[in-house]
Structures are given as structure tokens and as C-alpha cells.
C-alpha positions as CSV (number, residue, x, y, z in Angstrom):
1,N,0.0,0.0,0.0
2,D,2.8,2.4,0.8
3,L,4.5,1.6,-2.4
4,K,1.3,2.2,-4.3
5,S,0.7,5.6,-2.6
6,I,4.3,6.7,-3.4
7,K,3.9,5.6,-7.0
8,Q,0.7,7.6,-7.4
9,S,2.0,10.7,-5.7
10,K,5.4,10.8,-7.4
11,Y,4.5,9.6,-10.9
12,P,0.9,10.7,-11.4
13,K,1.2,10.9,-15.3
14,M,3.3,7.9,-16.0
15,N,1.9,4.7,-17.6
16,F,3.2,1.6,-15.9
17,I,3.4,-1.7,-17.8
18,I,3.5,-3.7,-14.6
19,Q,1.9,-2.4,-11.4
20,P,3.4,-3.1,-7.9
21,L,2.2,-6.5,-6.7
22,N,2.3,-8.7,-3.6
23,C,3.0,-12.4,-3.7
24,Q,3.8,-15.3,-1.4
25,A,6.1,-18.1,-2.4
26,K,6.7,-21.6,-0.9
27,L,9.6,-23.7,-2.0
28,K,10.1,-27.4,-1.2
29,I,13.3,-29.1,-2.0
30,A,13.4,-32.9,-1.7
31,K,16.3,-35.3,-1.9
32,T,17.9,-36.2,-5.3
33,A,15.9,-38.4,-7.6
34,Q,18.1,-41.4,-6.9
35,E,18.0,-41.1,-3.1
36,Q,14.2,-41.1,-3.0
37,D,13.7,-43.7,-5.7
38,F,12.0,-41.2,-8.1
39,T,8.9,-41.1,-5.9
40,E,8.4,-37.4,-5.9
41,A,9.6,-34.2,-7.5
42,V,12.9,-32.8,-6.4
43,L,11.7,-29.2,-6.5
44,I,8.1,-28.0,-5.8
45,T,7.3,-24.3,-5.9
46,N,4.0,-22.5,-5.1
47,I,3.6,-18.8,-5.9
48,D,0.4,-17.0,-4.9
49,F,-0.4,-13.6,-6.3
50,E,-3.0,-11.4,-4.8
51,D,-3.4,-8.9,-7.7
52,I,-1.6,-8.6,-11.0
53,Y,-2.0,-5.6,-13.3
54,L,-0.5,-5.6,-16.8
55,N,-1.1,-2.4,-18.6
56,I,0.2,-1.8,-22.1
57,N,-1.0,0.6,-24.8
58,R,-0.8,0.3,-28.6
59,N,2.5,2.2,-28.9
60,Q,4.2,0.2,-26.2
61,Y,3.1,-3.0,-27.8
62,S,4.4,-1.9,-31.2
63,D,7.7,-0.9,-29.7
64,L,8.0,-4.3,-28.0
65,L,7.5,-6.1,-31.3
66,D,10.1,-3.9,-32.9
67,V,12.6,-4.7,-30.2
68,L,12.0,-8.5,-30.6
69,E,12.2,-8.2,-34.4
70,F,15.5,-6.3,-34.2
71,Q,16.8,-8.9,-31.8
72,D,16.0,-11.7,-34.3
73,Y,17.7,-9.7,-37.0
74,L,20.9,-9.4,-34.9
75,N,20.9,-13.1,-34.1
76,M,20.5,-13.9,-37.8
77,K,23.2,-11.4,-38.9
78,S,25.7,-12.7,-36.3
79,K,25.2,-16.2,-37.8
80,Y,25.8,-15.3,-41.4
81,I,28.0,-12.3,-41.2
82,Q,31.1,-14.4,-42.0
83,Y,29.7,-15.0,-45.5
84,Y,29.1,-11.3,-46.3
85,T,32.5,-11.0,-48.1
86,I,31.0,-12.9,-51.0
87,L,28.8,-9.9,-51.7
88,N,31.8,-7.7,-52.2
89,D,34.4,-10.1,-53.7
90,N,33.7,-9.2,-57.4
91,P,32.0,-5.9,-57.7
92,Y,31.8,-6.4,-61.5
93,E,29.4,-9.3,-61.2
94,R,25.7,-8.6,-61.0
95,I,24.4,-8.1,-57.5
96,S,21.8,-10.8,-58.1
97,L,24.5,-13.4,-58.9
98,R,26.5,-12.4,-55.8
99,R,23.4,-12.8,-53.6
100,W,22.7,-16.3,-55.0
101,K,26.4,-17.2,-54.2
102,F,26.0,-15.9,-50.7
103,A,22.7,-17.8,-50.1
104,Y,24.3,-21.0,-51.6
105,T,27.4,-20.8,-49.4
106,A,25.5,-19.9,-46.2
107,I,23.1,-22.8,-46.6
108,L,25.9,-25.3,-47.6
109,N,28.0,-24.4,-44.5
110,E,25.3,-23.9,-41.9
111,H,22.8,-26.7,-42.8
112,V,24.2,-29.3,-45.3
113,R,27.8,-29.9,-44.2
114,P,27.1,-30.2,-40.5
115,R,24.5,-32.9,-41.2
116,L,26.9,-34.8,-43.5
117,A,29.6,-34.5,-40.8
118,T,27.6,-36.5,-38.3
119,F,27.9,-39.6,-40.6
120,K,31.7,-39.6,-40.5
121,W,33.2,-42.6,-38.7
122,E,35.4,-40.3,-36.5
123,V,32.4,-38.4,-35.3
124,I,30.3,-41.6,-34.7
125,K,33.2,-43.2,-32.8
126,E,33.6,-40.1,-30.7
127,N,29.9,-40.0,-29.9
128,L,29.9,-43.7,-28.9
129,N,32.8,-43.2,-26.6
130,R,31.1,-40.2,-25.0
131,Y,27.9,-42.2,-24.5
132,K,29.8,-45.1,-22.9
133,E,31.7,-42.8,-20.6
134,Y,28.5,-41.0,-19.5
135,H,26.8,-44.4,-18.9
136,E,29.6,-45.5,-16.6
137,I,29.6,-42.1,-14.7
138,Y,25.8,-42.1,-14.3
139,F,25.8,-45.7,-13.1
140,Q,28.5,-44.8,-10.5
141,Q,26.3,-41.8,-9.4
142,L,23.4,-44.3,-8.8
143,N,25.8,-46.1,-6.5
144,H,26.6,-42.8,-4.7
145,N,30.0,-42.5,-6.4
146,K,29.6,-39.0,-7.7
147,N,31.7,-37.3,-10.5
148,D,29.4,-34.3,-11.1
149,K,31.9,-32.1,-13.0
150,R,32.7,-34.6,-15.7
151,A,29.0,-35.6,-16.0
152,Q,28.0,-32.0,-16.5
153,E,30.6,-31.6,-19.3
154,L,29.2,-34.7,-21.1
155,E,25.6,-33.6,-20.6
156,K,26.4,-30.4,-22.6
157,Q,27.7,-32.5,-25.5
158,I,25.0,-35.2,-25.6
159,D,21.6,-34.5,-27.2
160,L,18.4,-34.9,-25.0
161,F,17.1,-38.1,-26.6
162,N,20.3,-40.0,-26.0
163,L,20.8,-38.5,-22.6
164,I,17.4,-39.8,-21.4
165,Y,18.0,-43.2,-23.1
166,I,21.4,-43.7,-21.5
167,R,20.0,-42.7,-18.0
168,R,17.1,-45.1,-18.4
169,I,19.4,-48.0,-19.4
170,A,21.7,-47.3,-16.4
171,Q,18.6,-47.1,-14.0
172,I,17.4,-50.5,-15.3
173,Q,20.8,-52.0,-14.8
174,Y,21.1,-50.5,-11.3
175,A,17.7,-51.9,-10.3
176,K,18.6,-55.3,-11.6
177,K,21.9,-55.2,-9.7
178,K,20.0,-54.4,-6.5
179,I,17.7,-57.3,-6.9
180,E,20.6,-59.7,-7.6
181,E,22.4,-58.4,-4.5
182,K,19.4,-59.1,-2.3
183,D,19.2,-62.7,-3.5
184,L,22.8,-63.4,-2.7
185,S,23.8,-65.1,0.5
186,W,26.5,-63.6,2.8
187,W,28.9,-66.3,1.5
188,D,28.3,-65.3,-2.2
189,K,28.9,-61.7,-1.3
190,L,32.2,-62.6,0.4
191,V,33.3,-64.6,-2.7
192,N,32.4,-61.7,-5.0
193,W,34.3,-59.2,-2.8
194,W,37.3,-61.5,-2.7
195,N,37.3,-62.0,-6.5
196,S,37.0,-58.3,-7.2
197,N,40.0,-57.5,-5.0
198,E,42.0,-60.3,-6.6
199,N,41.3,-58.9,-10.1
200,Q,42.4,-55.5,-9.0
201,D,45.6,-56.9,-7.6
202,N,46.3,-58.8,-10.9
203,T,45.6,-55.6,-12.9
204,G,48.1,-53.7,-10.8
205,C,50.8,-56.3,-11.3
206,I,50.3,-56.3,-15.1
207,N,50.6,-52.5,-15.2
């Protein structure tokens, strides 16, 4: 109320796009998804607004559209500006021919060649190694052996579909491993532990 009164007295002739508002927010943070077996959301937020006023006139709306359009133009220009030299390479050629060369070069380098590059064996092998490494790291995270820094680096390089697929495979393998461990007797667990240590010792001797 004090804020509203100050606004009305100090700026009586100004048109506000968003009026002062009051809100209440409740934030609930649970354990990580692995720790609570994916039973509930990790983050729950409730925001309650009493009153919201959005006031915008025709001129303000037009200016907002102009700003967004100009931003799209800058993004497009920054992407293709490296090919602008084609338009000035040979000033004796017709401008229409130079524009066609510019369009051809831009589409070839920005859309065609990147797609063809994904089918090279070097790129495929690199992606497979990246998927395998992320699978191992994520499986270790399920076993509470965290390597968050490397996992975040790989998550930036892997597309969303493969990221979800790799995680799901690791979760299925982790659940299967847990069931198998429950079925083992204490003697079987001791033998497995002894064999794992023996294999590590043999590997160290070979190295």
C-alpha cells in the first residue's frame, strides 16, 4: 500500500506496464531423484499472487514487437556475417548473382555440411565413446560415487534423446543389480568381494 501511494503521488502521469504486486512463495526441495527412488519431484514451488495488473498501450506493444524483431535480426546477422564478403568479392558481377552465391554458401556451410559430418566414422566413434563414458559415470552416481563435474561436461555434449536413453538403461541395470544383491547369501557376497579384490591386484601387477 505504501508503495502504491508513493507511486501515485510521485509519478501521477506515467503509464506503468506492470503495477506493484504482492506475492507469497513456498519452496520445497526434496532429496535427489536417486536417493528417494524417483517417488516425488525434487523441486516444488507454489507462488500465490493477490493482484496482477498488466497495462500496455498500442504504442508500447508496437515498440516491444520492434525490439523483438530487431533482436531476431541481430541473431541472424551474427550467424551469417562471416559470408558477407561474398557480396563484395567481385563488384563487376551482377548483384543478383552475388546474392545467389551468398545464399548457396551460407546454406551449404550452416545446414548441409554439419549434417553430413555426423555420418563420418570419426564423429560416430567419438559419440559412442562419449555415450559409454557417461553411462559409466551415471551408473556410479546411482551407486553414490559422484563425479558431477565430468558428468555436466558430457551432458552439454549429448543430445536430449540419447541423454534420457542412457540414463534409463543405467537405471534399469542398477535396479537389476540391487535385486541380484538381495538374492545373494552372505557367502556369495564374500566370494564376489574376494574375486574383485584379486582382479584389481592382478591388474596392478600387469601394469
